[in-house]
C-alpha positions as CSV (number, residue, x, y, z in Angstrom):
1,M,84.5,121.5,103.7
2,L,88.2,120.9,104.7
3,A,89.2,118.5,107.7
4,I,92.6,118.8,109.1
5,D,94.1,116.3,111.3
6,I,97.4,117.1,113.1
7,G,99.0,114.3,114.6
8,N,102.6,113.6,115.9
9,T,104.0,112.9,113.0
10,S,102.2,113.8,110.0
11,L,99.2,116.3,109.2
12,R,96.3,114.7,107.1
13,F,94.0,116.9,105.2
14,A,90.6,115.7,103.7
15,A,88.0,117.4,101.4
16,F,84.1,116.5,102.1
17,A,81.3,117.4,100.4
18,A,77.7,116.1,101.7
19,G,79.3,114.1,104.5
20,E,81.1,112.3,101.8
21,K,84.9,112.4,101.7
22,T,86.2,113.3,98.3
23,G,90.0,113.5,98.3
24,C,92.7,113.1,101.2
25,R,96.5,114.0,101.3
26,S,99.4,113.6,104.2
27,F,102.3,115.5,104.6
28,P,104.8,114.8,107.0
29,V,104.4,117.3,110.1
30,A,108.2,118.4,110.0
31,G,108.1,119.1,106.2
32,L,105.1,121.2,105.2
33,R,105.9,123.3,102.4
34,K,103.8,126.2,101.1
35,E,104.3,125.0,97.6
36,N,103.6,121.5,98.5
37,L,100.1,122.3,100.0
38,Q,99.1,124.7,97.4
39,A,99.9,121.9,94.8
40,A,98.2,119.0,96.5
41,F,94.9,121.4,96.9
42,S,94.7,122.3,93.3
43,D,92.4,119.4,92.5
44,L,91.5,118.5,96.5
45,L,89.4,121.2,96.8
46,P,88.5,123.4,94.1
47,L,88.6,127.2,94.7
48,A,84.8,127.8,95.1
49,E,84.8,125.1,97.5
50,R,87.2,126.5,99.8
51,R,84.9,127.9,102.5
52,E,85.9,126.7,105.8
53,A,88.6,124.3,107.7
54,W,88.0,122.4,110.6
55,I,91.1,121.5,112.5
56,A,91.9,118.6,115.2
57,S,95.2,118.5,116.5
58,V,96.5,116.6,119.4
59,V,100.2,118.5,119.0
60,P,99.9,122.1,120.2
61,A,103.7,122.9,118.5
62,A,102.3,122.3,115.2
63,D,98.7,124.1,115.5
64,R,100.1,127.1,113.2
65,S,100.5,124.9,110.3
66,G,96.8,124.0,110.7
67,E,96.0,127.6,110.9
68,E,99.1,128.4,108.1
69,T,97.6,125.7,105.6
70,A,94.0,127.1,105.9
71,R,95.5,130.9,105.2
72,I,97.3,129.3,102.0
73,L,93.9,128.0,100.8
74,G,92.4,131.3,101.2
75,I,89.5,130.0,103.8
76,R,88.8,130.5,107.4
77,S,90.0,127.8,110.1
78,R,88.2,126.5,113.5
79,F,89.8,124.4,116.1
80,I,87.9,122.0,117.6
81,R,89.0,121.4,121.4
82,S,87.9,118.6,123.7
83,G,87.5,121.1,126.4
84,A,85.8,123.7,125.0
85,D,83.3,122.0,122.4
86,D,80.4,119.9,122.9
87,I,81.9,117.2,120.9
88,I,80.3,113.8,122.9
89,S,78.7,113.2,125.9
90,H,81.1,112.0,128.4
91,R,82.1,111.0,131.9
92,L,85.6,112.5,132.2
93,A,87.0,114.6,135.4
94,S,89.0,116.6,133.0
95,P,87.8,116.3,129.5
96,E,90.1,119.3,128.4
97,T,93.3,117.0,129.0
98,T,91.5,113.8,126.8
99,G,92.9,114.1,123.3
100,V,90.5,115.4,120.9
101,D,91.2,112.7,118.4
102,R,90.1,110.2,120.7
103,L,86.5,112.1,121.4
104,L,86.1,112.8,117.5
105,A,87.0,109.4,116.6
106,A,84.7,107.7,119.1
107,L,81.8,110.0,117.8
108,G,83.0,109.1,114.0
109,A,82.6,105.2,115.0
110,G,79.2,105.9,116.5
111,M,77.7,107.8,113.7
112,R,79.3,106.0,110.7
113,H,79.1,102.4,111.7
114,F,77.1,101.8,114.8
115,S,73.7,103.6,114.0
116,G,74.2,106.5,116.0
117,L,75.5,106.4,119.6
118,S,73.4,103.7,121.0
119,G,73.4,100.5,121.3
120,R,73.0,97.1,123.8
121,N,76.3,97.4,125.4
122,G,77.9,100.5,123.3
123,Y,80.9,100.0,121.4
124,A,84.8,100.4,121.5
125,A,87.0,102.8,119.4
126,V,90.8,102.0,118.9
127,Q,93.1,104.0,117.4
128,C,96.4,102.4,116.3
129,G,99.1,105.5,115.6
130,S,101.7,107.2,117.4
131,A,100.0,106.2,120.4
132,A,97.4,103.5,120.6
133,T,94.0,104.4,122.3
134,I,91.0,102.1,123.2
135,D,87.9,103.7,124.2
136,W,84.4,103.0,124.9
137,V,81.2,104.7,124.6
138,D,78.3,103.0,126.5
139,A,74.9,102.1,125.3
140,N,73.6,105.7,126.0
141,G,76.5,107.0,123.9
142,V,78.3,108.1,126.9
143,F,82.3,108.3,126.3
144,R,83.6,106.5,129.3
145,G,87.2,106.7,128.8
146,G,89.5,103.9,127.8
147,Y,93.4,102.9,127.9
148,L,96.2,104.5,126.4
149,L,99.3,102.8,125.4
150,P,102.5,103.6,123.7
151,G,102.6,103.2,119.5
152,P,105.6,101.6,118.0
153,K,108.4,103.9,118.0
154,M,107.4,105.2,121.8
155,W,107.6,101.3,122.5
156,L,110.9,101.0,121.2
157,A,112.3,104.2,122.7
158,G,111.2,103.6,126.1
159,L,113.0,100.5,126.1
160,A,116.0,102.2,125.0
161,L,116.4,104.1,128.2
162,A,117.5,101.3,129.4
163,A,121.5,100.5,129.8
164,G,122.9,98.8,127.1
165,I,119.8,98.7,124.9
166,P,120.1,100.5,121.7
167,D,117.3,102.9,120.2
168,Y,115.6,101.0,117.0
169,S,112.5,103.2,117.2
170,D,113.7,104.5,113.8
171,R,113.0,100.8,112.2
172,N,109.8,99.9,110.5
173,P,107.6,97.0,113.0
174,E,108.2,93.3,111.9
175,W,104.6,92.8,112.6
176,E,104.6,89.1,110.9
177,N,107.7,87.9,112.6
178,L,106.6,86.3,116.2
179,S,109.6,84.0,116.6
180,P,112.1,85.0,118.8
181,G,114.5,87.3,118.2
182,G,118.1,85.9,117.9
183,D,120.1,89.1,119.1
184,T,118.9,92.1,120.8
185,A,117.4,94.1,117.6
186,G,115.4,90.9,116.8
187,A,114.3,90.6,120.3
188,L,113.1,93.9,120.6
189,A,111.5,94.1,116.9
190,H,109.6,90.8,117.5
191,G,108.7,91.6,121.1
192,L,107.0,94.7,119.9
193,A,105.0,92.8,117.2
194,V,104.3,90.2,119.8
195,G,103.2,92.4,122.8
196,L,101.7,95.7,121.3
197,P,98.8,94.3,119.5
198,A,98.4,91.9,122.2
199,A,97.9,94.8,124.7
200,V,95.7,96.4,122.6
201,A,93.5,93.3,122.2
202,A,93.7,93.2,126.3
203,A,92.5,96.6,126.8
204,F,89.4,95.9,124.3
205,F,88.5,92.6,125.9
206,R,88.5,94.6,129.5
207,I,86.2,97.3,127.8
208,R,84.0,94.6,126.5
209,R,83.9,93.2,130.0
210,E,83.3,96.5,131.6
211,A,80.2,96.7,129.2
212,G,78.7,93.8,130.5
213,W,78.7,92.2,127.1
214,V,77.6,88.8,126.9
215,D,78.2,86.2,123.9
216,G,75.2,85.9,122.6
217,G,76.1,85.4,118.7
218,K,77.2,88.8,118.4
219,P,80.5,90.3,118.7
220,F,81.3,93.3,120.5
221,P,81.0,96.6,118.1
222,V,84.9,97.8,117.8
223,A,86.1,100.2,114.8
224,I,89.8,100.4,114.6
225,T,92.2,103.2,113.0
226,G,95.2,104.0,111.9
227,G,98.3,102.7,110.3
228,W,98.8,99.4,112.1
229,G,95.3,99.1,113.1
230,R,95.1,96.0,110.6
231,I,97.8,94.0,112.9
232,A,95.5,95.1,115.9
233,A,92.4,93.8,114.2
234,G,93.7,90.5,114.0
235,L,93.1,90.3,117.3
236,I,90.3,91.5,117.9
237,P,87.0,89.9,116.7
238,A,84.7,91.1,113.8
239,S,86.4,94.6,114.0
240,I,85.6,97.3,111.7
241,L,88.6,98.9,110.0
242,D,88.3,102.6,109.0
243,D,91.1,104.7,108.1
244,D,88.6,107.8,108.5
245,L,86.9,107.4,111.7
246,L,88.5,111.2,113.2
247,F,87.6,112.7,109.6
248,H,83.7,111.3,110.2
249,G,84.0,112.7,113.7
250,I,84.7,116.0,112.4
251,C,82.0,115.8,109.9
252,A,79.5,114.6,112.4
253,F,80.6,117.2,115.2
254,V,80.0,120.1,112.1
255,S,77.0,118.8,110.7
256,R,75.4,119.0,114.2
257,L,76.4,122.5,114.7
258,E,75.1,123.3,111.5
259,R,71.8,121.7,112.8
260,R,71.7,123.6,115.7
261,G,72.5,126.7,113.8
262,T,76.0,127.7,115.8
């Protein structure tokens, strides 16, 4: 099967066989081209294996790109929707407004790393991308929600709304430089490097507290994904880094549907 992740800045595609990833490609959302897709998938997904594509999207405006990808490859497509699909048990007042990526990443973390969806206190799933999400699945496998934070570009763009502060959101973060900045650009960049990972860690520690975790020699289970996930992981004890949490979630969701015969 083919799994497609439509994010704010990129479309990622992964081929899976027997639940294991066999290849992956990524394209900018703004630069999707038919010829690029055809070339990339000629070896990623052989023609004989092109049966279906499962799509998770947090960008409605880019949904057509996912459908077009499947059409180009000659396979049927199906979107996974947080409001319409039974992705994971939850206690959400309005699941349709919860990003499908959060639910699938939480499902993927549980099935891939934490022996299903149960545990002594549950576990956390953290995404570090265009936005940061820090979510909790409790000991009964119920998604309890969590925290949303701006990603690096959103952080810097938000500060640029203040009078006299330039917009440096197009610059790459200087994650390793935590010293005080000597000018506005440095203060913004280093403030991001200090503040954003710390905010993610603070949200994780709050979830751990809400879960009733007690330090008995075992860390609270947490899986982290995303382009700057390793930075946040440096502040979160015993975290598991996995770039494919969402893809694993898609596979787990599809496998469950197949077992049910739906």
